[in-house]
C-alpha positions in Angstrom: 80.7 90.5 69.5 82.8 88.7 66.8 84.9 91.9 66.2 85.6 92.2 69.9 86.7 88.6 70.1 88.9 88.9 67.1 90.6 92.0 68.5 91.2 90.3 71.8 92.7 87.2 70.2 95.0 89.4 68.1 96.0 91.2 71.3 96.8 87.9 73.0 98.8 86.8 70.0 100.9 89.9 69.7 101.6 90.7 73.3 101.6 87.3 75.0 101.9 84.3 72.7 104.6 85.6 70.4 106.8 87.1 73.2 106.6 83.9 75.2 107.2 81.8 72.1 110.4 83.9 71.3 111.5 83.6 74.9 111.0 79.8 74.8 112.8 79.6 71.5 115.8 81.6 72.9 116.0 79.2 75.9 116.3 76.0 73.7 118.3 77.4 70.7 120.8 80.0 69.5 117.9 82.1 68.1 118.4 85.8 68.2 116.1 88.5 67.0 119.1 90.4 65.6 120.3 87.3 63.8 117.4 85.0 63.2 119.2 82.9 60.5 121.7 81.4 63.0 119.3 78.9 64.5 120.7 75.8 66.3 118.7 73.8 68.8 120.1 72.6 72.1 119.4 72.6 75.8 122.7 73.9 77.1 121.1 77.1 78.3 118.8 75.1 80.6 121.9 73.9 82.5 122.0 77.3 84.2 119.0 76.2 86.2 121.3 73.7 88.0 124.1 76.2 88.6 125.1 77.2 92.1 124.6 80.9 91.4 121.0 80.4 90.1 120.0 78.1 93.0 121.5 80.6 95.5 119.6 83.5 93.8 116.4 81.4 93.8 116.7 80.6 97.5 117.3 84.3 98.3 114.3 85.3 96.2 112.1 82.8 97.9 113.3 83.9 101.3 112.7 87.6 100.8 109.4 87.0 99.0 108.3 85.0 102.1 109.4 87.7 104.5 107.7 90.4 102.6 104.5 88.4 102.0 104.2 87.4 105.7 104.8 90.9 107.0 102.5 92.4 104.3 99.7 90.1 105.4 100.3 90.8 109.1 100.1 94.6 108.5 97.8 94.7 105.5 94.9 92.6 106.8 94.2 94.8 109.9 94.5 97.9 107.7 92.1 96.5 105.1 89.7 95.3 107.9 89.7 98.7 109.6 89.1 100.5 106.3 86.3 98.2 105.3 84.5 98.5 108.7 85.2 102.3 109.0 82.2 104.6 109.0 84.4 107.7 108.9 83.6 110.5 106.4 87.3 110.5 105.6 87.4 106.9 104.5 87.8 107.8 100.8 90.8 110.0 101.7 92.5 107.2 103.6 91.9 104.8 100.6 93.3 107.5 98.3 96.4 107.9 100.5 97.1 104.2 100.0 96.6 104.4 96.2 98.7 107.6 95.5 102.1 106.0 96.2 101.3 103.3 93.7 100.9 105.9 91.0 104.4 107.4 91.7 107.6 106.2 90.2 108.9 103.1 92.0 112.5 103.9 91.3 112.2 107.3 92.9 110.7 105.7 96.0 113.5 103.2 96.1 116.2 105.9 95.9 114.4 107.9 98.6 114.7 104.8 100.9 118.4 104.5 99.9 119.1 108.1 100.9 117.4 107.6 104.3 119.3 104.4 105.0 122.8 105.9 104.7 124.4 107.3 107.9 124.3 110.8 106.5 120.7 111.7 105.6 118.0 114.2 106.3 117.2 112.2 109.4 120.3 113.7 111.0 118.3 116.8 111.6 116.3 114.8 114.2 119.3 113.1 115.7 118.8 109.9 113.9 121.5 108.2 111.9 120.9 104.9 110.1 123.4 102.6 108.5 121.2 99.9 106.9 122.4 99.8 103.3 123.5 96.2 102.6 121.3 94.6 105.3 118.4 92.3 104.9 116.4 94.6 107.1 116.7 97.5 104.6 115.6 95.3 101.7 112.6 93.9 103.6 111.5 97.3 104.8 111.8 98.7 101.2 109.8 95.8 99.7 107.1 95.8 102.3 106.5 99.6 101.9 106.3 99.3 98.1 104.2 96.1 97.8 102.0 96.6 100.8 99.1 98.3 98.8 99.0 95.1 96.6 98.2 93.1 99.8 95.7 95.6 101.2 93.4 96.3 98.3 92.3 92.7 97.3 91.5 92.0 101.0 89.8 95.4 101.3 87.7 94.7 98.2 86.4 91.4 99.7 85.7 92.8 103.2 84.0 95.9 101.7 81.5 93.5 99.9 80.8 91.5 103.0 77.1 91.2 103.6 76.3 92.8 107.0 73.4 90.4 107.5 75.9 87.6 107.8 77.6 89.3 110.8 74.3 90.1 112.3 73.3 86.5 112.1 76.4 85.5 113.9 75.7 88.2 116.5 72.1 86.9 117.0 73.6 83.4 117.6 75.6 85.0 120.5 79.0 84.5 118.8 81.7 86.5 120.4 83.6 89.1 118.3 86.6 86.8 118.2 84.4 83.8 117.0 82.7 86.1 114.4 86.0 87.0 113.0 87.5 83.5 113.0 84.4 81.6 111.8 82.8 84.2 109.5 84.9 87.1 108.4 88.2 85.3 107.9 86.8 82.4 105.8 84.9 84.8 103.6 88.0 86.8 103.0 90.2 83.9 101.8 89.9 84.9 98.2 91.3 88.4 99.0 94.1 86.9 101.1 95.2 84.6 98.3 95.0 87.4 95.7 97.0 89.7 98.0 99.6 87.0 98.6 100.1 86.3 94.9 100.2 90.0 94.0 102.8 90.6 96.6 105.0 87.4 96.4 105.3 87.4 92.6 106.8 90.9 92.1 108.9 90.5 95.3 110.5 87.4 93.7 111.3 89.1 90.4 112.3 92.6 91.5 115.8 93.8 90.7 116.1 97.6 91.1 115.2 97.5 94.9 117.8 94.9 96.0 120.4 96.4 93.7 120.1 99.8 95.4 119.3 98.9 99.0 121.9 96.1 99.2 124.6 98.2 97.7 125.0 95.6 94.9 125.8 92.8 97.3 122.6 90.8 97.0 121.7 88.7 94.0 118.1 87.8 93.4 116.5 86.2 90.4 115.6 89.6 88.9 119.2 90.8 89.3 120.5 87.6 87.7 118.3 88.0 84.7 119.2 91.6 84.4 122.9 90.8 84.5 122.7 88.1 81.8 120.7 90.5 79.5 122.5 93.8 80.1 126.0 92.8 80.9 126.8 89.5 79.2 124.2 89.4 76.5 123.3 85.8 77.3 119.6 86.1 76.3 119.4 82.3 76.3 120.3 82.0 80.0 118.0 84.8 80.9 115.1 83.2 78.9 115.6 79.9 80.7 115.2 81.5 84.1 112.3 83.6 82.9 110.5 80.5 81.6 111.0 78.8 85.0 109.5 81.8 86.8 106.6 81.8 84.3 105.9 78.2 85.2 105.9 79.2 88.9 103.5 82.0 88.2 101.1 79.8 86.3 101.1 77.3 89.3 100.4 80.2 91.7 97.6 81.4 89.4 96.0 78.0 89.2 96.1 78.0 93.0 94.3 81.3 93.0 91.5 80.0 90.8 90.6 77.4 93.4 89.8 80.1 95.9 88.6 82.8 93.5 87.1 81.1 90.5 85.5 84.3 89.2 88.5 86.5 89.7 86.5 89.0 91.7 89.3 89.9 94.0 92.0 90.5 91.4 92.5 94.3 91.2 
């Protein structure tokens, strides 16, 4: 037991504590891994959090994360409910059909959507011509299709474990199907809903490849801004400042999750 605990603590130190510490150090100093001797502390990099470009990217990220999470919940909950209640012998096949896209390369799926959204695509064979590149609709559709499984599976995990006797008790008390869903099923699935919301909203806020491709380079989200500072300008300090802020947001979201799912049973 001691050996396992020691290995876990070492893993946390190497892969979590040290990287976050270096990121925090980069945000408040001139520290660079390539030149660690030039170390001067200051908070100039944090000023980027008040810049117009950052605030605009933050608002855009929150907007699209809200759209994608809302649509994902509207689509994902009925799908998860039908799967959990299904008695079909092909149930495992349907579940596998939802899992398989997650195993595929995300960039290839993004490029596939990009090709479909141009006026000239394989859809022309069916008399369909789309011109959606650069529109909010294309980005939302792309995000929903990619992150939808992360909404479905936590909810499905909760509904699958739902005790049938609870529903039978509600039926014996002459509760209508609507009341059984609103007063029994829905409250018991709150943990899965919260997990699905977090697992969808967080990657939607930080994605960069999808908006870069489907917006034609016209949309700037937080993920794109961090990528630009790292890859194009080399301003690791500015990118670290924004990453630290996102990390704080994620911790707040996670603390919210614990209130609904203290044992973490619905995190998949």
